[in-house]
C-alpha positions in Angstrom: 0.0 0.0 0.0 1.1 3.6 -0.7 2.3 5.6 2.3 1.2 8.9 0.6 -2.0 9.3 2.8 -2.0 8.8 6.6 -5.4 7.1 6.7 -5.4 6.9 10.6 -5.0 10.6 10.7 -7.5 11.3 8.0 -10.2 9.2 9.7 -9.9 11.5 12.8 -11.2 14.3 10.7 -14.5 12.4 9.9 -16.7 12.2 13.1 -19.2 9.8 11.6 -16.4 7.2 11.1 -16.2 6.8 14.9 -19.8 5.6 15.3 -21.1 2.1 15.5 -24.0 0.4 13.7 -25.9 -2.8 13.9 -25.4 -4.1 17.5 -22.4 -1.8 18.1 -20.3 -2.9 15.2 -17.7 -0.5 14.0 -18.8 1.3 10.8 -16.8 0.2 7.7 -17.9 2.7 5.0 -17.4 1.5 1.4 -20.1 3.4 -0.3 -18.3 6.6 -1.3 -19.3 6.4 -5.0 -22.8 7.1 -3.8 -21.8 9.8 -1.3 -18.7 10.6 0.6 -18.5 11.4 4.2 -17.6 15.0 5.4 -14.6 16.1 7.3 -15.1 18.5 10.3 -13.8 21.5 8.5 -16.5 21.2 5.9 -19.2 20.9 8.5 -17.7 23.9 10.4 -17.3 26.0 7.3 -21.1 25.7 6.5 -22.1 26.3 10.1 -19.7 29.3 10.3 -21.5 30.9 7.3 -24.9 30.5 9.0 -23.6 31.8 12.2 -21.8 34.8 11.0 -22.9 36.1 7.6 -26.1 34.4 6.4 -27.8 36.7 3.8 -28.8 36.7 0.2 -26.0 37.2 -2.2 -25.8 39.8 -5.0 -28.4 42.0 -3.4 -28.7 44.3 -0.4 -26.4 47.1 0.6 -25.8 45.9 4.2 -22.7 44.3 5.6 -24.0 40.8 5.9 -25.1 40.8 2.2 -21.7 41.9 1.2 -19.9 39.3 3.3 -22.2 36.6 2.0 -21.6 37.5 -1.6 -17.8 37.6 -1.0 -18.0 34.2 0.6 -20.0 32.8 -2.3 -17.8 34.2 -5.0 -14.6 33.2 -3.1 -16.0 29.7 -3.1 -16.5 29.8 -6.9 -12.9 31.0 -7.3 -11.5 28.2 -5.1 -13.5 25.5 -6.8 -12.6 26.8 -10.3 -8.9 26.7 -9.3 -9.3 23.1 -8.2 -10.1 22.0 -11.8 -8.0 24.6 -13.6 -10.8 26.8 -14.7 -11.7 30.5 -14.7 -14.2 31.3 -12.0 -16.5 33.0 -14.6 -16.9 29.6 -16.3 -18.2 27.8 -13.1 -22.1 27.6 -12.6 -23.4 26.3 -9.3 -26.4 23.9 -9.5 -28.0 21.9 -6.8 -26.4 18.6 -8.1 -24.8 17.0 -11.1 -28.2 15.8 -12.3 -29.4 19.4 -12.5 -26.2 20.3 -14.2 -26.8 17.8 -16.9 -30.4 18.8 -17.2 -29.3 22.3 -17.6 -27.3 21.2 -20.6 -30.1 19.1 -22.0 -32.8 21.8 -21.6 -30.6 24.2 -23.5 -31.2 22.1 -26.6 -35.0 21.5 -26.1 -35.6 25.1 -25.1 -33.6 26.5 -28.0 -35.4 24.2 -30.4 -38.8 25.3 -29.1 -37.8 29.0 -29.3 -36.5 28.6 -32.8 -39.9 27.7 -34.1 -41.1 31.2 -33.5 -37.9 33.3 -33.3 -35.2 31.5 -35.2 -32.7 34.3 -35.1 -32.9 34.6 -31.3 -31.0 31.3 -30.6 -27.7 29.8 -31.5 -28.4 27.2 -34.3 -26.0 24.7 -32.7 -28.5 24.2 -29.9 -31.4 23.6 -32.3 -32.4 20.0 -33.0 -34.4 18.6 -35.8 -35.6 15.1 -36.9 -32.6 13.4 -38.5 -30.2 14.9 -35.9 -28.6 12.5 -33.4 -27.5 12.6 -29.7 -24.8 10.1 -28.7 -24.2 8.7 -25.2 -22.7 5.4 -24.0 -24.1 2.2 -22.7 -22.6 2.7 -19.3 -24.2 6.1 -18.5 -25.8 6.9 -15.2 -29.5 7.5 -15.6 -28.8 11.3 -15.0 -26.8 11.3 -18.4 -29.3 9.2 -20.2 -32.9 10.0 -19.3 -32.5 13.8 -20.0 -31.2 13.0 -23.5 -34.1 10.6 -24.0 -36.5 13.4 -23.2 -34.8 15.8 -25.5 -35.1 13.4 -28.4 -38.8 12.8 -27.6 -39.4 16.5 -27.7 -37.3 17.4 -30.8 -37.5 14.3 -33.0 -33.7 13.7 -32.7 -32.5 10.1 -32.5 -30.5 8.7 -29.6 -27.4 6.6 -30.3 -25.0 5.0 -27.9 -21.4 3.7 -27.9 -21.4 0.1 -26.8 -19.5 -1.6 -23.9 -17.4 -4.8 -24.5 -17.2 -7.8 -22.2 -14.4 -6.2 -20.2 -16.4 -3.1 -19.4 -14.6 -0.8 -21.9 -16.1 1.4 -24.6 -16.3 -0.1 -28.0 -14.4 2.7 -29.7 -13.8 0.9 -33.1 -17.3 2.1 -34.2 -16.8 5.6 -33.0 -16.6 7.2 -36.4 -19.8 5.6 -37.5 -21.9 6.4 -34.4 -20.7 10.0 -34.2 -21.3 11.3 -37.7 -22.4 14.4 -39.6 -25.9 14.0 -38.0 -24.6 14.3 -34.5 -25.3 17.4 -32.5 -24.6 16.3 -28.9 -22.1 13.8 -27.5 -22.4 13.3 -23.7 -20.4 10.5 -22.0 -19.1 9.6 -18.5 -15.5 10.0 -17.6 -15.5 7.3 -14.9 -18.3 4.8 -14.7 -20.1 4.7 -11.3 -20.9 1.0 -11.8 -18.0 -0.5 -13.8 -15.2 1.8 -12.5 -14.0 2.2 -16.1 -12.1 5.4 -16.8 -12.9 6.4 -20.4 -10.7 8.2 -23.0 -13.1 11.1 -23.1 -10.6 13.5 -24.8 -10.7 11.1 -27.8 -14.4 11.0 -27.8 -14.7 14.7 -27.5 -12.3 15.2 -30.4 -14.5 13.1 -32.6 -17.6 15.2 -31.4 -15.9 18.4 -32.4 -14.8 17.0 -35.8 -18.4 16.8 -36.8 -19.4 20.1 -35.0 -21.2 18.6 -32.0 -21.3 20.0 -28.5 -19.3 17.6 -26.2 -20.4 17.0 -22.6 -18.7 14.9 -19.8 -20.1 13.5 -16.6 -17.1 13.8 -14.2 -18.9 12.8 -11.0 -16.7 9.9 -10.3 -13.5 11.4 -11.5 -13.0 14.9 -10.1 -13.2 13.6 -6.5 -10.6 10.9 -7.1 -7.9 12.0 -9.5 -6.3 15.3 -10.7 -8.6 16.7 -13.4 -8.2 19.9 -15.4 -11.5 20.4 -17.2 -10.1 21.9 -20.3 -7.9 18.8 -20.8 -11.0 16.7 -21.1 -11.8 18.4 -24.4 -15.4 18.9 -23.6 -17.6 22.0 -23.9 -19.5 21.3 -20.7 -18.4 19.2 -17.6 -20.7 18.3 -14.7 -20.0 17.0 -11.2 -21.4 16.9 -7.7 -20.2 18.4 -4.4 -21.4 15.5 -2.1 -19.2 12.9 -3.7 -16.0 15.0 -3.0 -16.3 15.6 0.7 -18.7 18.5 0.2 -22.2 19.1 1.4 -25.3 17.7 -0.4 -27.4 20.2 -2.4 -24.6 21.6 -4.6 -23.4 20.6 -8.0 -21.2 22.3 -10.6 -21.4 22.8 -14.3 -18.2 24.1 -16.1 -18.5 25.4 -19.5 -16.3 27.0 -22.1 -16.9 30.7 -22.1 -18.0 30.6 -25.8 -20.6 27.9 -25.2 -21.9 29.3 -21.9 -22.5 32.7 -23.6 -24.7 31.3 -26.2 -26.6 28.6 -24.0 -30.3 29.3 -23.2 -31.0 29.2 -19.5 -32.7 26.3 -17.8 -34.5 28.0 -14.9 -35.6 31.6 -15.2 -36.5 34.1 -12.4 -34.7 36.4 -10.1 -31.0 37.1 -10.2 -30.4 35.7 -13.7 -31.8 38.7 -15.5 -30.3 41.8 -17.0 -33.5 43.7 -17.6 -37.2 42.9 -17.3 -40.2 44.4 -19.0 -43.8 43.2 -18.9 -43.6 41.6 -22.3 -40.0 40.4 -22.5 -36.7 40.1 -20.6 -33.0 39.9 -21.3 -30.6 37.7 -19.4 -27.3 38.3 -17.5 -24.0 37.1 -18.5 -22.8 33.6 -17.4 -22.6 32.4 -14.8 -25.4 34.4 -13.3 -27.7 33.6 -16.3 -27.8 30.0 -14.9 -28.2 30.7 -11.3 -31.8 31.8 -10.9 -33.2 32.4 -7.4 -31.4 32.3 -4.1 -28.4 30.1 -4.6 -26.9 27.4 -2.3 -24.4 29.8 -0.6 -23.7 27.8 2.4 -23.2 24.6 0.4 -20.7 26.5 -1.9 -18.7 27.6 1.1 -18.7 24.0 2.4 -17.6 22.7 -1.0 -14.8 25.2 -1.1 -13.6 23.9 2.3 -13.8 20.3 0.8 -11.6 21.5 -2.1 -9.1 22.9 0.3 -8.9 19.6 2.2 -8.3 17.6 -1.0 -5.7 20.1 -2.1 -3.8 19.6 1.1 -3.8 16.0 0.7 -2.8 16.3 -3.0 -4.9 14.8 -5.7 -1.9 12.9 -7.0 -1.7 11.1 -3.6 -5.5 10.6 -3.5 -5.3 8.9 -6.9 -2.3 6.7 -5.9 -4.0 5.7 -2.6 -7.2 4.7 -4.4 -5.3 2.8 -7.2 -3.5 0.8 -4.5 -6.7 0.0 -2.7 -8.4 -1.0 -6.0 -5.5 -3.3 -6.9 -5.8 -4.9 -3.4 -9.6 -5.2 -3.6 -9.6 -6.7 -7.1 -7.0 -9.2 -6.1 -8.9 -10.4 -3.1 -12.2 -10.6 -5.0 -10.6 -12.6 -7.8 -9.3 -15.1 -5.3 -12.8 -15.9 -4.2 -14.9 -18.8 -5.5 -18.1 -17.9 -7.3 -17.5 -14.1 -7.4 -17.6 -12.3 -10.7 -16.4 -8.8 -11.2 -18.6 -6.6 -13.5 -16.2 -4.3 -15.3 -12.5 -4.3 -15.8 -10.8 -7.0 -13.7 -7.4 -5.1 -13.5 -6.7 -1.6 -12.2 -5.5 -0.1 -15.6 -7.6 2.9 -16.4 -9.9 2.0 -13.6 -11.4 3.8 -10.5 -12.2 2.5 -7.1 -15.9 1.5 -7.6 -16.0 -2.2 -8.0 -19.2 -4.0 -8.8 -19.5 -7.8 -8.4 -22.0 -10.7 -8.2 -21.8 -13.8 -6.1 -23.0 -17.1 -7.6 -26.2 -18.3 -5.9 -26.9 -15.0 -4.0 -28.8 -11.9 -4.9 -26.8 -8.7 -4.5 -29.3 -7.4 -2.0 -28.7 -10.4 0.2 -25.0 -9.9 0.0 -25.5 -6.2 0.9 -27.8 -7.0 3.8 -25.4 -9.6 5.1 -22.5 -7.1 5.0 -24.7 -4.4 6.6 -25.4 -6.7 9.6 -21.6 -6.8 10.1 -21.3 -3.0 9.9 -20.0 -2.8 6.3 -21.9 -0.2 4.2 -21.9 -1.0 0.5 -24.2 -0.2 -2.4 -26.6 -2.8 -4.0 -28.8 -2.5 -6.9 -28.6 -1.2 -10.5 -26.7 1.9 -9.4 -28.9 4.1 -11.7 -27.3 2.3 -14.6 -30.0 -0.2 -15.6 -28.9 -0.5 -19.2 -25.5 -1.5 -18.1 -26.7 -4.2 -15.9 -28.7 -5.5 -18.9 -25.6 -5.4 -21.0 -23.9 -7.8 -18.5 -27.1 -9.9 -18.0 -27.3 -9.2 -14.2 -30.3 -7.8 -12.3 -28.1 -5.9 -10.0 -24.6 -5.9 -8.4 -23.0 -5.3 -5.0 -20.5 -2.4 -5.2 -17.5 -1.6 -3.0 -16.2 1.9 -3.4 -13.4 3.2 -1.3 -12.0 6.7 -0.7 -9.3 8.6 1.3 -10.5 7.3 4.7 -10.3 3.6 3.8 -7.4 1.1 3.9 -6.9 -2.6 3.3 -8.4 -3.5 6.7 -11.8 -2.2 5.4 -11.5 -4.3 2.3 -10.5 -7.3 4.4 -13.7 -6.9 6.6 -15.8 -6.8 3.5 -14.2 -9.9 2.0 -14.6 -11.8 5.2 -18.3 -10.9 5.2 -18.8 -12.0 1.6 -17.3 -15.4 2.5 -19.5 -15.6 5.6 -22.5 -15.0 3.4 -21.5 -17.8 1.0 -21.1 -20.1 4.0 -24.3 -19.0 5.6 -26.4 -19.7 2.4 -24.4 -22.7 1.5 -23.2 -21.5 -1.9 
């Protein structure tokens, strides 16, 4: 194991990891792909905002409003720096699902508006029958269902890049799937169910070759590895705060300045306007254009504290630690009888989310058996139902580690899986 991270020290920063569950068993938390736990300083940063300067931002002339605005915009600057972006290109949303819906609604809203005012929208966001939108077969529902809806509204056709038996994208057919009809390509950087890290820069390059807008779901990558959003090659990149030690209730959408400037807004109302008349309105420049209403100020402050925590650890060190844990967990699972890993079976271009099935046991039974022993894992289709169908499984059990885990946590899980096999006689 890597010695880059002092897991014992890190665990002291997470109060929840000291608690017990299920008949006073120590908590072993292996569900960070669903949501991460929060260090003390994130909890304190959010509470400090509420205690000292809670007010509406970008409005009001009093001191609290000024301090709240400064805290909010400073959080934007810090989060932008974490991914190598300009702060003016960072849009705050309530989660990554909203970020991806913001992107998808840009197309359906522009298409609807173009019917009556074609000169008022950028034509790259207008879809017609015969156009295509491309996703992959390993997408989270948040990066699939919105595009299904856009196709239903506009007459565009949904296509997808297939997944091979090893859980990798079938890129041999990329040039035929993404063609002159393609207007949008939206793919995941790191799969939440397979753990696969996709070559998104290659996919985005192909998207741009045909003039399509490229979008990346980075929910499982930005918390776990160094990411510079511009190096992904996309026009838009979405991720969540709660998966990277931050609070729930905040997501991020990064966009290239040129694309954000032309995108229609998703939600309209206060704060996102430039001028308002009774019969029409004009909109503010990005990012304000996409942040209607009272924003999630305390959550942004908490996410900035999470970013600072990760920066002190060093994202290179975080990535090495997770890689070592993933190698260890894959090795232990491969040693077991009757266990099949769903996704890449080695750690090359792979993240720490590991899904598996156990012969003769439903994944829910495995998860319940582990929970009875204090081990928190994820079971189900992981909001990736088409991926489960691709591998002919109803569901999987998923282990997902993070900075506060070590090999002892993996060992407890492995022992629990073996105990489940013995108990059910499989």
